[in-house]
N, C-alpha and C positions, 0 to 999 in steps of 0.2 A: 784293884781295890783290896785293901786288907780285909781278911775274912771277918774279923770281929766287927769291923765297921759295917760291912754288908749285912751281917746277921742282926746287928742292932737296928739298922735302918729299915730293912725289909721284913724281918721276922719279929721285930719289937722285943728282942731279947738282949738285955744289957749285960748279963752275966751267964753266957753259955757254959754248959757243963761238958768237960772233955774226958777222954780216956786217960788212964794212968800208965805209968811205966811198965807195969806187969802186962797189961793188955797189949801195948805196942810190941813188947818183946815177944809175946806169943805169936803175933803175926809175922814178925821177922824170923822167928824160928821156922815157920812154915815156908816162907818165900825167900829167905836169905837176905832180902833187902826190900825196902819200900821207898818210893820217892819222898823227898823232904816235904813237898807240897801236900802229899796225902797224909803223911805223919802229922803235919801241922793241922790239917783238917780234923783228924782224929782227936788230937790233943785239945783243939779249940772247941769242938761241938759234938764229939762222938757219943755223948750221953745226954744231949739236949733233946727232949721230946718234941720241941717245936721243929726240929730238923729231922729227927728219926721217924716220927709217926705221921707219914704221909702215904698217899696211895702208891706213888712210885717209891721204890725201896733203895736206899743207900746201903751199901755193904760196910759194916763196921767190924771191929775185932771180935765182938760177940758172935757174929755169924760164922767166922772162920773156925771158931771153937765148936759151934753147934753143928755145922755141916762140913764134916771132915773130908768129903769128896772134893771140895774146892781145892784142896792141897794138890790134887792130881791134875788140875787144869793147866793148860798152856797159856792162860790169860789170867790176869788179876782183876776181879770184878769191882766196879765202882758203883754203878747205878743200874737198876732194872725197872722197866716200865711196869705198871701195876698188873697187867695181864701177861707179862713176860714177852710181849711182842717185840720190844727193843731193849737192848742192853749196851752199856758202855764199859769197856775194859781196856787194860793196858797189857800189851804182850809181855809175857813172862821174861822173855829175853831182853826186854827194854827196861826192866825194873832197876838195873844198876845205873841207868842214865840219870843225870842230875834232875832233869825235868822232862820225862818221856812223853811222847804223843799218846793220845787216847783215841780209840776206834769204837765204832758202833756196828752192831749187826742186827738185822731185823728178824732173822729166823735161823734155826740150826741149819748149818750147811750153806747159808747165804754168805755173800762177800762182806768182809770187814772194810768199813769206810772210815776215812779220817774225820773225826769230829772236832779235834783241836790239836794244834801242833805241840802243846805242852799240857801236862796235868794241871798246872796252875791256871791256865786259861780255861780249861774245861770246867774246873771246880767253880770258878767265878761265874761262868755262863750258866752252868747247870743249877747252881744255888739260886741264881737270879730267876731262872725259869721256874724252879720248884716253888719259889716264894709266892707266885701268883695264885697258887691253889689254896693258900691259907690266909690271904689278906682279909681282914675283918670286913672291910667295905669294898665291894666289888660288883661288877656286872654279873648277871646270873647266867648268861649264855654267850657262846661265841658270836662274834659279829663278822660278817664278810665285808671287806672293803674293796672298792675299786682302786685302780692305780691313782686316780685323781684324789681320792680320799686319803690314801696313804701319803700322798705328797703334802696334804694338810698336816697330818701328824708329824711328818719329818720337818716341816717348816716351823711348827709351833712348839714342839717339844725337843728336849735334849736327848740325843742318842747316847746310850750307855756304851762304854768301850769294850763290849764283849759280844761274841756271836756263838750260838750253839748250832753246829752243823750236823746234818745227817742224824738227827734225832727224830724218829718216826718218819723218816724220809723228808724231813723239813729243814729249812734254814731258818733259824729263829733269831730275831733281833729285838732290842729292848729300848724303850724310851721312857722318859720321866720329865715331870715339871719341878719335882723336888725330891730329895733323897728317899722319902718314904712313900712314894707312889710309883706305879709301874704299868706300862703298856707292853704287852708281849705280842709281837707281830710274827705270824707264821707264814712263810712263803711256800705255797704249795704249787709253784710253777705257773698254774693258770689262774690263781686267785690268792688273796690274802685273807687270813682270819686273825682276829685279835681277841685277847682277853685283857682286862685291866682292872686295877683297884688300888686302894691305899690302906695304909696301916691305921690312919685316923680318918674321921669323917671329914676333917678339913682338907687333908691331902687328897682324898677321893673327890671332893667338890672341886678342887683345883684341876683335876683331870677332866671332870665333866665339862668344864668351860671349853675344853678343846674337843672332847670325844662325843659329847651328846649330839645326836643327830647324824653321826657318821656311821655308815654301814647298815646292813640288814641282819637281824638275828638269824642264826643258822638253826 
């Protein structure tokens, strides 16, 4: 999905604010190169508060200017969980690739695990996931689903064509009944947990037709 379309549908932002040439050039001066997908993300939404002001932190050009130590890293940071428990990065040696893979790590010294085979796929999946935290109309708590209940979701909703792997040790998939609502399904191996919501009251009500009564609050 094109980034502007995703941001419009799930963040309710018709005109996102992006970074300028000077800011992009400053990042390239530090790292030598950045993937086209990441540059497009910066130029599209790098200064939109609806994207940048969430619990989990995206890294944007301003951060590389503020935290000079990042220039010494052997990875290029993209996203950090709000307590620093998990982060997603591109290996510095891969930055010259047209669309490099993205890896996540749960802790310093822990193994790097593949989250997405390309930066483009990671950005779509991660932006979709992050959207659920700021939907105006949403369920207030996680709900735990059985396999049978998940089958209902899969049968009655449309699966979005992106997957976020190895984020907080989870595989995360996404479902919708219309472009501006979202169900996030987190596979924790022995159970499933979901969050869901909509940009408008109408789109949230459309989800409730499917989700109401499914699962137990966690």
